[in-house]
N, C-alpha and C positions, 0 to 999 in steps of 0.2 A: 565331749563337747563342742558343739558347733556354733553356740548363740555363741555373743563376745560377752566377756566376762573383767569388768575394772576393779583393781583390788587399788583400794586408795593408802600410798605408805603415809605412814601415821611421822615417817623418818623429816618429809616436809610442816609436818603440823607443832600446832604453838603448846609446848610439853605444860605449858602453866594452866592449860586449861585443857587436858587431853581428854580428858574424858566426853567435854563436851564436843568436841571437835568430833570426836569417833560416831557420838548419836549424832550429830546431822547427816553422817554419810549413811549413819546404818539401812534407812529406809531405800537406801538407795545401790546397794553391795549386797555380794555375798561373802563374797572375800575381804582381809584387812590384810595387810604388809605388812610384815616384821622385819627392820634392819637391823641384823645384829651384827655388830664391827669390833675388833679386839683390837685396833690399833697397829694389830702384830701384818697380819692380813693385807690389810687396806690401812692408811695415816688418819684415820680417824674410830672416838670411839663411842657408838650409842647405848643404846639397852638393852637389859639382861634377864635374869630368869623373874627381876622378883618383879617388874613392871611388867609383864604380859601374865607371871601370875593374877596383879591388880586387874588388869583389865582385861582378866580373863574372867570377873566372877562377874562385870559389867554388862556382856553381849557377851551376843549367843554368835556372832558374825563366823566363817570360818578361818581360823587362826591362817596364814600363807606364814614363816618363818623361813629368811631369809641367812645362813649362816655363811656372813663373810667372814669368818676365823679360822685359824692353823687349827689342828688339831681334833676335828669336830666329835671324832670320835668317841671321845676324850665327856665331851658335849649330850649328844641327844637326847639322853635315857633323862635329863634336868630339865633340857628343853620338850621331850613330852610328858614329863609329868604336872608340866607350871599350862599346860594346854594348848599344845601348836599341832594343829590336824594336820598339816604339811611341814616338813621339816627337808629343810634345799640345803646342799653343801655346794660349796666349793668344788668339779675334778681334781684342781689342782692342788688341792690338800687334800687328796684322800690316797695311801698309797693299796688303797683296798675297795674300788668305790662299789664292787660287784656286795661282798661284805657288809657297807657301811648301810645298804638299800636294803640290801633284809634283814640289818638288824632294829632299823629303824622303824622297817612292816615287820614286826614282830613285834613290837610294842603295840600295835594298833594302828600306825599312822600313814599318811602317805611318804614317798620316797622321793624328793626331787633332788635333780643334779639342773648348778649352774654354772656357765660357761665366762671366762675372762672374756674379755673381746680380743686379745692378740693370743688367743690358744684356737688353732682349729678344729671346727665343732667337726670334722671328721676323730676327736679323738673323743667324740661321743659313742658313734656306731654301736660300737659294742654293749652298751652299757645300759642301753635304751631297752626292752625286755623286761629289765628290774626296774625300771623305774616308775611312779605316774604321772610325771612331772617335770617339762627340760625346760631352763631360763637359760636365754641366752642375753646378756646381759648384753647393750644398745647404748654404754658409756661405760668409762674404764669405773671399775668402786670406787665406793669409798663417801660417796660426796655428790647431795642431792642439786638441783636445779644448772643438771649441765646437757648441753644440745645435744640430741640423738645422733649413734653416728651413722653417716647413708648407708655402708658397705653393710650397718647390722642388715638388713631387707633382705640380701641372698643370702645370705645364714640364717637366718628365719627358713625364707624355702626353700633351701637347702636339708633344712631337719626335718621339715614339714613334707618331705618328699621323701625320706627316710624313712618316716613315724607309719605314714601310710603306705608302706612297703610293706613293712614289716610286719602290719594290722597293729598296730600300736593306741590306744587308748592311752595314752598321757596326755597330760593339756600342756598342749607348746605355749611358755609364756615369755615376755617385753621387760625387759623389763631399765626405764633410763630413755630419760629427752620426749618420754612422750604426755603429746597434746590436741588440740584443736587440729595441726597443720601435719602429725606424722601419724597418730594416731587407727588409717584407715588404710595408711602405705602397711603398717605393721599389721594391721586385720589382714588385708590381701593378700600378703606374703604367706600366714599362715597362723600369727598368731592369734589366739583365744583368750589369752588371761592375760589382761593390760595390768601394767603395774605404773603409779601417777601418780605423784609428789606433790610438785610446783605447781601443776596444771588442776587441783583440786584443791586445795589445801593454801594457795595463794591468789584462791576469789574466794572472794567475799559470801559466795554463795555455794558452799561447797557441793549442797547437794545436787543443784542446775549443773554445778561443773559437771560432776561424774554423765549427770543422762546427756550433755551435749559430747564428750564426748563418743557417746555410743549412738546419738543422732549423727553423725560425722559418720560411722562407716554406713548408716545405711544412704549415705545421701549416693 
């Protein structure tokens, strides 16, 4: 994937009007990012299967589901069954990364591996050929509205080089602090699927915010 894709993160949406919020971004993007937190791996709790199953009925957007949970292997079938298209788990939460990727793919879904900012990106390298998406966290996972960590740019570039070296088609994604000031830096480092929460849903015109992020890359 060479073009930029923005994945609005509903973590920053108004849950009182969730479908209205999603419908506002729907004409402007192909992906929707779903942050699932369990209160164990990260100190926060968000949505789960019931919410995803409900919104799946009302949109054809690609569901990019990020599991920030312990023991992800216990729950991947539930998330596959409720309509997620990409299921991404934290590398720190699995003792069998290859097996988990294969299990996700066996369900007809795309497998993603995410990495915490404190984990060296080299830990991803043995598993890149087994996944469809690599997610570089550019903030400490758990809460929206954080500032992009500058060292994330080098981490993105390093993973981009390794993906290119092995001729992988996996999507390189980034999540955390993506806005009009940081989106081009992350894109130039090799990210192609850029998750944006506050930058989209804190803007009165959500659709315009998505388009503005895309335009920043073209400048």
